[in-house]
N, C-alpha and C positions, 0 to 999 in steps of 0.2 A: 455448494455446501450440503443443500437440501437433501439432494440424490445421494451423497455419500454417507448421511445417517440414515437415509430408508433403506439402504441395502445392506448394511449392518445388520447382521441378525442377531437377536436377541437371545439370553439363554431361556430353554425353556424351563417353567417354574410349575411345580406340581400344587395348584391351587385347591385348597377343600374349603368348601364352604362350612357355615357355623355349625350345622346339624353333624356333617362329619368330624369336625373338631369336638364337639361337645360329648359326642357318641365314645370318640375315642379317649378324651379325658375323663370322663364316667367310667369307663372300663377300668383304667390305669388306677384310678383313686380307690375306687369301690371294688375290689377284684372278688371280695367274698359276699359280696349283695346279692340275695335273690333276683334271677334276671327280671321277673316279672317286677318285683319294686324297682329295680332300676329303670326300667321302661317307664315306669309311672313318675318316676322321678324326671328323667328326660323329657317326657312332656310337657309337666309342670314349668320345667326350667325353659324349653323351647316356647311355652305360652307365653312366660313371662319377657322373651326376647322380643316377642311380635307386639310388643307394646302396648299391651292391654294393662289392666289394672293388677294390682300384685294381692288384692284380696282374694281368700279361697274360691269364692263364685266368679271373681274377674278372671283367673287361672283357668276356672274347669271351662267357661264358656269358649277362651281362646283356644282350647287344646284342639290340634287338626285330627277330627277322627269323625267317623259317620254316625257314632252313636248320640241318642237324644243327649240335649244339654245337661237334663239332669243328671243323666247318669256320668257325664264329664264332671260335675262338679261335686258327685258324691266321691267319684274317684280321687280329686284332690283333697276333698275331706279326711277321706280315708288313709291316705298318704301321710298326710300333716299330723294325724294323731295316732300314726304306727309307732309304738314303741320301738320297734326293732330298727326303723331308720334312724331316730334319736341314739339307739345302741351302735349304728355303724359312724354317726358323728364324733361319736368320744375316742374311736380306735383311730 
């Protein structure tokens, strides 16, 4: 019985990792958002998915980037205080 199950071919599934799914969803949900703003939002969401703190400093520290920690924290801070981001939230 085990041989029969092992010989059956399973259908091939196109698996997407979380980054690809997130990127695709953000593109569909925010088509009019500026590309750089969307990338910053993507980085902040990805940072939160990595299990870090949800504070501005925590999100900034967990961003996957080669820049200094100070600049990553500033990136999240500017994203959160960006009025254009909040404008897209209402549309």
